[in-house]
N, C-alpha and C positions, 0 to 999 in steps of 0.2 A: 378062619384066617382072616385078618383085617388088612385093610390098605387105607391109603390117605383119602381115598374116595368114600370109605366107610366112616371117617371121623366126622362126628356131627359138627355142623356149623354153628357159630355163635348167633345168638338171636339177632344181634345188631350187625351182623354181617362182618364181624371182626375176625382176628386170627384164631386158629384152634386153641382150646383151653390148655392142653398140655404144653404147646409151645410157648403160649404166653406165660405160664407158670415158670418154665425153664428161664425165660428171659427175665422175668421178675426176680428169680432167685440170684441170676448172675448180676443184675443191677444192684441188689442188695448187698451181695458179696464185695462188689467193687466199692460201694459206699462205706462199708464198714472197714475196708482195708486202710491201714494207717498211711498217712502221707509220708513220703520219704523226708527225713530231717537232714540237716547239714551234717556231714560226716566228721568224725575226729581224726580220720586218715592214720590210724595206728598201723605202723609198719609200712605205709605206702612210700614209694620212692619219692624223693624231692626233686624239684626242678634243677637241671644241670647247670644252668647259668642263672646267676643272680637268685639264689634260693631263699633269700631273706626279704621279707616285705616289712616296711615300716608303715604302721597303721595309726591314724588318729581315731580313737574310739569315741563314740558319741556319748561322752559323759561330761556335762557342762560344769565341772567342778575344778577349781584352779590347781589343786595339787596333782590332778591328772592331766594337766595341760601340757602334754608332751606326746612323743610318738612311742608306740610299743612295737616290738619286733615279733614277727611271726614266720614260721617256716611255710614255704609255698610248695604244695604237692605238685608232683609232675602233671597231674590230670588238670590242674588249673593254670598251668604255666602260660598257656596262650591267652587267656582271658583276664589274668590278674595283672592289669596294666596300671601305671600310675594314674590316679584320678577317679578310679572306678568305686562303686559302692560295694563293701564287703560285709560279711558277718563273721565275727570271731567269738571265741570263748574267752571269757573274761573273769578273773577272780577265782581261779582254781587253786592257787597257792603252789609253793615249790614242792610240797610233799607228794602231790599227786602226779607222779611221773611214772611212765611205762614205756620200755623199750627206748629210752632216751628221749621220749617226747612227753611234754606236759599236757595232760587231759583234764577234763572236767570243767567246771565253771559255767556260768550262764551265757547265752548267745546275746550278743549286743552288735548293733549296727556300728559301722565306721567307714572311713575312706582310706584307700590304699595311696600312701603319699609317694612312696618311691620303692625301688627294688635295688638291693645291694648284695654284694658277693659274700660279705662276712657280717656277722652280728656283733654289736658292741657288747651285748649282754652274754655273759659267759655261761649261764645255766641252760637247762633244756628249754627249747621253744615249743609252744603250741603251734598247730597248724592252722592256716586259714581254714575256716569251716565252709565258707560259700562266697562266690562272687554273685552278688545279687543281680548285677546288670553289667554288661561289657561297655556301657557308655561312659566315657571318661568325663564326668561332670565337674571335676575339680582340677583345672588346668593350672600350670605354674603361675600364671599372671593373677588369677583368682585367689590362689593360695597365698601368694605374697601380700595382696591386698588385705585379705581377711586377717592375716597375722599382724599386719601394721595396725589395723583397726583394733584388734583385740589388746595389743599392747598400749595403744593411746587411751583406751578407755578401761584400763585395768580388768580385763575380762578374759574369758577362755576363748580358744579358737573354735571349739565346738559349738558354743553359743552363737558366735558370729556366723558359722556356716549354717546354722539353723535358719537365719535370716537370708543368707546369700544364695543358697541352693534350695530350689522348690521341692516339694515331695515328688517321689517318682510315680509315674503313670506308665504301665507297660504298653498300652495302645498308642500313646504318644511316641514312645521310643521306636515302635514299628513303623511310624510314618516315614515316607520318602519325601524329602524336601528338594524343591528345585534349586538350580544353580542360581548364584546370586545375580541380581538385576544389573544391567549395564548402568554405570554412573550417569546421573543427569548432567545436563549442560549447566555451566555456572550461571547463577541468576544475576540480574541487575541489583542495584542497591534497594530498589523499591521504596517502601515507607522508611527504611533506615536512613534515608536522606534527611529526614527531619531532625536527626541527632547529629551533634558534633562528634566526629570520629566514627559515626555509624556506617558510612560508605566504606571507609578504610577497614572497618571490622570485617565486613562481608568480603572485601577484596582479599584480605589477608588470609581468610578461611579457604576460599576458592584456590588461592595459591599454595596452599599446604602450610601456612603459618600456624602458630600457636599462640594467639593473643589472649590475654587475660583482662576481663573487663567487668566492672560493675555497672550495670545498665539500669538507669532510672526511667521507666517507661512512661510515655504520655497517657493521659486518660483516654478511655475508649477500648474498643475490642480488638484493635490491630496488634496487640501484643502476641497473640497466638500466631498470626501470619508472619510476624517478624521473626519468631522463633523458627517457623518452617523455613523461611529464607536462609537463615544461618545454617540449619541442618542441610539444605540443598547445596549450599556452597561448600560445606564440608564433604558431602558425598561426592560432589563434582571433582574434588581433589583425590578421590580414591580412598578416602578413610571413612571410619564409622563415627556416628553421633549418638549421644545419649541425653535425654531430656527427662527430668524428674520434676514433678508437680505435686502439691500436697494432697489433692483430693481427686476422686474419680470423675467429678463434674469437670474439673479443669483439665484432666487427662483427655476426656472426650472432645473438648474443644481443640487441643492441640492435635489430637488424632484426626479430627475433621480437616484442620488446616493442612496437615501433611498430606492427607489424601488429595486434597484440592490441588496442592502445589507439586507433589511428586507423582501422584497416581497410585493405583492399587498395587500391593505386593512389594512396596519399598521399605516398610518399616513394621515393627511389631509393637503391640500394645500389652503392656504388663501390668495387670491389676489383679488383686485378689478376688474381686467380684466376678472374674471371668470364669471361675471354677477351676478345679485342680487340673483336669485333663487339658483344657484350653490354655491355661496358664503355663503348663509345662510344655505343651506344643510350641508356644510362642517363644519360651525360653530356649528350647532346643533349636529352634530355627535361628536364634541369635548366636547360639554356641557353635552350630555347624556352619555358620556364615551365610545361610540362606538370605538373611536380611542384615543390613549394616547400620540401621537407625532404629532406635528404641524410644518410646515415651511411655511413662509409667509413673506410678506412685512410689511411696518410700522404699520398698523392697528392690525396685528397679535400679537403685544406685549400685548394686553389685552385678548388674547384667553384664555377661562376658562378651562385650562387643569386640569384634576383630578389628585391629588396626585403629584403635580409638583415636579420633582427632578432636572431638569436641564434647565437652560435658556442660550441660545447662541445668540449672536450678531456678525454678520460679517461685518467688515469694518465700524466702528463706526465714522469715519471721513467723510463719505459720507453725503452730504447735504440732501439726501432723507430720512435719519433717523429723521430729524427734521420736525415736522408737521407744515403746514402753516395755520392751523385753531386754534383759541383760545382753550385752553391757551398755545398752541405751545410746547407740551411735546416732548422730545427727547427719542429715543428708549433705549439708553444706561442707562440714568437716571431711566427710568421706570423699566427696568429689574434689575437694582441694587435694587430698591425698592422691587421688587417681590422677589429676592433672599433673602433679608433681612427679609421680612414678612413671607415667606414660608420656610425659613431656607433650601434653596435648592442650588444646585451647580450653579456656574456662570462661563461662558467661553466667553471671548471677544477676537475674532480673527481677524487678518488682516495680510496682507503682510507688512504693514507699522506699525506705532505706533503713536498714538495721545498724546497730552500732558495730557489729562484726563486719558488715560490708564497708562501713567507713574506715574501719581499721585496716581492711585490706587495701584501700586506696592510700591511706596515709603511710602505711609501711612501704609502699611502692611495689607491693606484690601484684596488683591489678590496677588498671587505668579506669578512670570514670567515663562513662558514655552517657551523656545527658543532652536535652534539647536546650536551645537558647531560651532565655526568659520570654521573648516575644512569642515564641511557638507555644510555650506553657500557657501563657495568658489567652492565646487564641482558642485552645481546646479545653481549658479548665472551666468549670462552672463558677458562678459567683457564690461566695460564702459569706453568710450573715451569722452573727452570734447572738445569743440570748443568755445574759449572765444573771446572777442572783439578784442584782439590783432591779433589773428589768422584770424578773419574775415577781419581785415583791410589790412593784407598782402595778402589775398586771392583774386586774380582777379576773379576766378570762382564764388566765393560768391557774388561779386558785380554784376557780369553779370547775373548769373542764380538764384541768391538768395538761392543757396545751396552750402555749402562749399565743398572743394575738398575732405575733409576727409569723409564727409557724402556721396558724389558721389561715391568714391572708394568702400566705405563699401557696399553700396546698390548694386553696379554693381557686386561685388563679391558674395554677399549673394543671389542675384536673379538667380544665377546658380544652387542653391540647394534648394530654397524654397521661400516663400512669405516674404516681408519686410513690416513692420508696420510703418507708418509715422503719428506721433501724432502732431497735430496743436491746439493751443489754440482756444477756442471757441470765438465767438463774445462777446464783452462786457467787456473784461479785460481792466482796465484802470490803468496804471502804477502810483505808488506813487512817491513822490520825495525822492531822495536819494543823498548822496554825490557822486560827479563826480569822485572823486579820488579813494575812497575804497568802494563805493556802499553801505555803512551803511545807513539804513533808517533814514530819518530826522524826528526827534521826539521833542516834546514840552519839555522844561526844567521844566515846573510846574507839569504836569501829565503824561508825556511820551507818550502822544497821538501822532498820525501821523500829520505832518504838510502838508498843502495843500495851494496852490496858488488860492486866490479868483478871480473868473472870472472877476469881474467889475474892481478891482483895481490892481490885481496882487500881493497884500500884502500877505506875509506868515501868516497864522493863523492855530491854533490847531484844528483838526477835532473833538475833544472831548470837551474840555473846552472853545474853541473860542478865546483863548488869541492870540494876534498878536505877531509875533516874528521878530523884526526889524533887529537884528545883529545875524543871525544864524551862528553857527560854529560847525563843526563835532567833536564830542567827541572822536572819534577813532583816526583820523589822523589830525585834525585841519584844514581841508579843509573848504572853504567858498562857493564853487560853487556847484550848485545842478543840477541834470539831471532828466528828465522824458522822457525816451527813448520810442518813439512811433514806435512799429515794425509793420511790415506787418503780422498780425495774420490770415489774410484770405487766407491762401494758398489754392489753388484749385488743383484739380485732373488734370486739363488741363495743368497747369504749369509743374507739374512732369511728365505728359505724354509727354511733349515736350523734357525733359531731358532723358527720357527712352521710345523712340517711338515705340519700339517693345514689350513692356511689358504691359499687362492689368491693368487697374487702377480701383479699386473699392473704394467706399466711405462708411462711416459709421458715421452718425451724427443725427442731429435733424430731418431731413426729413425721413431717413431710418436708422434704427439701425440693423446692421447684427449681428447675434448670432455667427455663425461659418463661416470660410472660409476653402477651401481645402489646402492641402499642396503644390500645384502647384505654381510656380513662378508668383508673381503678387505684385503690390504696393497696399497697403491697407491704405487709408487715413482716419483718424479718429479723432474726438474730444475727449477730456479727458472723460473717463467714458463709451465711446461707442465702445471700442476696441473689435472686435470679437475674438474668440479663433481660432487659426489656428491648423489644423491637424498636429500632430507632433511638434508644436511650430514654431514660426517665426525664420527665419534665422538671421534677424537683426531687429533693431528698431531705427528710426531717431526721436528724440524729439526735434522739431524745436521751435524757439522763446521762449526759457525758461525764458527770462528776462520779457516777458509779464505776465506770471504767478507769477513770484517772485515780480513784481512791483506793484501788486494790493494794494490799500489802505485798508488792512485788516491785523488784528493782526495775523491771521492764514495763511497769504500768503506763507511763507516759508514751514510751515507744510503741507499745501494742496498741494503745488506744488510738494513736495517730495512724498507724498501719490500717486498723479497721475502719476508721473514718474515711481515709483516702481510698480504700478498697470499694467503699459504697459510694463515695463522691464521683469515683472515676467512671461509674455506670450512668452518670447524668450528662444530659446534652451540654454542649459548650455554652458559655455565657452569652455569646452573640446569637445563639439560638434560644435564648431565655432560660437556660438551665440555671437553677438556684439551689443552694444547700443551706439549710438552717441547722445550727448546732447549738444545743442547750448546754453550755459550759462557760466558765468563767473566761472572758476574752483575754485577760492578762496572762493566762498560763501559757508556758512555752508551747506544748503540743497544739493548743488551739491557734496560737499565732502562726505556727507553721502550716496548719491547714489553711488559714485565711490567705496566706502568701503562696500556698502550694509549694513549700520548700522543705520536703522531707530530708533531703541531703543536709541542709543547714542545721536542722534539729538533730540529726544523727552526729554531726560534727561536734556540736556543743555537748551533747551527752557524752561522747567519747572523751572530750576534755575534762568533763567533771569526773568521770570514772577513773581516769588516769590520775587525777588529783587525789582521789580517795582510795585508789588501789583496788577498784572493782574490775571484774571481767568485762570485756576481753583483753584489757591491759594485763591483768593478772590471770593466773589459772586457779580454779577453785574445784574442791571436791567436797561432797557431803557424805558423812558417815552416820547411820541411824541404827537404833536398836534399843533393846531394854537397858536400863541404867546399868546393871552389872556387865552386860555384853559390851556395851559401848565403852565403859571404863577399861575393861580388860583388853579391848582392841587398841585404844589409844595408849595404853600403857606398854603394849608389845611392839607397835609399829615403829620403825626407824625412819622418821621423817627427815627430809632434807634440812640442812642447817638454817635455811632461810624461810622455813615454813612457819606459819602462824595459825594456831588453833583458836577459833572463836566458838565459844560455848562450852559445854552443851546447854541446849534449851529444850523444853518439852515439845514434842510433836503433837499437834492438835489430833485428838482422837475423832475417827469417823462417827457421824450422827447415826444413832441406832435406826436400823432398817433402811438406811440410805446406801447408795452405791459406794463401794470402797475404791478410792482412787489408787492408781498404781503407786507403790511406795508407802501407802498409808499403813499404820500399825494394824495388826489384826484386832478384831473386836474383843475388848476386855483387857488389852495390854496397854501399858503406859511405856511409851518410847521417848527417847530423847535424840537430838541431832546435833552434830558438831560440824562446823565448816572449817576446812583446811585451805589456807590461802598461801600461794607461792608467787614470787615475782616472775616476769617473763624469763624463759630460758630453763626454768626448773620444773616444767610441766611433766616432762618424760620421767625425771627422777621421782616426782610425786606419784605418778601412776605406777611405776615400778615398786615403790615401797608399799603402797596400798595393796597391790596384787600379791606381793611376797607375804605380807602379813596375813592377808585373808587365806592364802593357800595354806600357810602354816596352821592357821586356826582350824581350817576344814580337815586337815590331815590328822589333827589329834582326835577329832570326833567327840561327841558328848558335849558340845558347847552351843550356847544359844547363838543363832546366826546374827550377823550384822549386814546392813545393806550399804554398799559403796557405789556411789555415782559420781563419775568425773564429769565436770561441766554441767551441773544440774540446771535446768531451765528455770527452776522457781527457788531462788535463794532469799526472797524477802526484800 
């Protein structure tokens, strides 16, 4: 007879062998056991009250952009609340019905939108398969906003919700959040006193007002602190605030300014780089009301801030504000919608000024907040220009690709601090312009940009495709064109040879620097990647300005000026010796605006030109692209508004073999065409509705080649 004392021990002092085998068998049995799947609830009783749920399925196709009805089982009655994530069976068909319930189909995610007593659909309903989480992530305010965004951009609600609601993380939902902090005391105007109407703006926010302002910020790093003061004033009134910036680097600066102004725990930081769990925790803290201020990048424009009192967008001309995923919403437009829907304050700030911002002021929707000219002159650096004639006479420029003026300014500035060197990034392709006066060459029919076709060299419009046999400049009468190809790939080694004793640092695609010290150094950067220097740069060299001005883009001048001002704003004031040298023709409008430091004046003149020619933002425009057959079929089927004008179609440039494919570019090996549809003010909603209806009908038929529709495209040539 044996006992446990007779059981031989394991050599390593572990548990007995038989007991270990039993536990191993149990572990394997549990591992092989299939996980419970969402039930079909056949024969299960339904909820006694509001037994029908309307669900938005996660299908980003336009012909399914509606709510589907499902029965609510009694077991899910308590957790199946509006706004929760659910799983449903979709695509079973009406023939697969048992006991009065529809069954079968694949499981798909969705959002429960509302519960109702009776179904509009008269046939049998499938039951909710599962409530993924009891967290109501889709509130009524967020649902209304995302629906408005989907309609404005001719997209589906499911696609917008993919951008608005972050992926779920179970550990984040289990976290307990503290009560919201006590509102801070109202701040003083601080550096807002430098601006006309600046102190009034802060006082209005603190008093619970809803001012709308387009703010032209002064050069220097104070812009982040000024945003923090506006947020503090809004929080002091008992309301929430939302700040959206284009990049993570800028979000970190505003985040630091908010911590310095408000203290810890008063705001949330929403960026994709935080990781899924951290980002969802921050988002839940906002939704549950634990914090009432948010700063983040593009996706934060949908943040569910409670009692929203202020929305802020910084540098609305930055391309990062436009989403590359359907339906391609822009932060500025979404925050305008939020300001209108929530009746809250709106603040659009930048060192420069976009044409859209000027349009907001001209229409009276927003007021201008800017500093007097005397204040601008005190803090702005001195700007010197180097034109083509200067380069032609400059032996140093031909030998070292750096003009004498720039070399002298850099040499003197390096004695007291760092020098910023801005070079255009790769990919800038100059457009055609008059050789005599540099006026862009445009089509006489639609004012689109003229391009030289690669195969024949014949001039043709990039919008409507019409050929131009006898072009003549409308400004000076010239008949010769130029497309200056400049050396945009300046390298740190070339500048290092010109200044052999000076350290050279680079900031660009491979590595973006956030800050640099105030020690003498050459900092070579592409536009948008300029680091902040301690104490400001002693000088800045803006090289190859024509490469940015010559891009085949309606916004080339505006975007070049914005990037130049963004770099020049990091330079010390003129009274401290700060100097900027720009290599561009001094007679051009964007260059003159930089010299005068007058981005608003440039935007106002650009707006007047666009109004005369019928360009956005005075008009609304959409692009439709696809293969030749698909585009022709779409344009033949869509019922456009009576006042719509179709420009084109024209060929879409194919991506270079082996290169990165840009969003919206045709697949490799396919030849696509693009047409632009333009409507006057007031018909934008009708245009979006017509395009959405035609696209939905096309998708519902199936078996047809897709077309790509984009409302308010950022690059229209």
